[in-house]
C-alpha positions in Angstrom: -1.1 -3.0 19.1 0.6 -4.7 16.3 4.7 -5.3 16.8 5.1 -3.6 13.4 2.8 -0.9 13.9 3.9 0.4 17.4 7.5 1.8 16.0 5.4 3.9 13.3 2.9 5.5 15.8 5.7 6.2 18.1 7.6 7.9 15.7 5.2 10.0 14.8 3.8 10.7 18.0 7.8 12.2 18.7 7.6 13.6 15.2 4.6 16.0 16.1 5.5 17.2 19.5 8.4 18.1 18.1 7.1 20.2 15.6 4.5 21.4 17.8 7.2 22.9 20.3 9.5 24.5 17.1 5.9 26.0 15.8 5.7 27.8 19.8 9.2 29.1 18.9 8.2 30.8 15.5 10.8 29.1 13.6 10.3 29.1 10.1 7.8 26.7 9.1 10.2 24.2 6.5 12.6 24.2 9.5 9.7 22.7 12.0 8.7 20.0 9.4 12.5 19.2 8.9 12.3 18.9 12.5 9.8 17.1 12.9 10.7 14.5 10.3 14.0 14.2 12.0 12.5 13.6 15.4 10.0 11.0 13.6 12.5 8.8 12.2 14.9 9.1 15.7 11.8 8.1 17.5 10.9 5.1 15.1 14.4 3.9 15.4 14.4 4.4 19.3 11.1 2.2 19.4 12.9 -0.5 17.3 15.7 -0.9 19.7 13.8 -0.5 23.0 11.6 -3.8 21.5 14.6 -5.7 20.7 16.3 -4.7 24.0 13.4 -6.2 25.5 13.5 -9.9 24.0 
């Protein structure tokens, strides 16, 4: 996988997981989207941070 694509894919994966979990707990749809987006951003930043630490 390309270096630039990996953080994006990992961020999306984290966001989708959090979005799915919040829907299971019957949180309103808009709140679930917001939580999923925030988790995606966090997953993206964490992936970049982990790549820097590997080097």
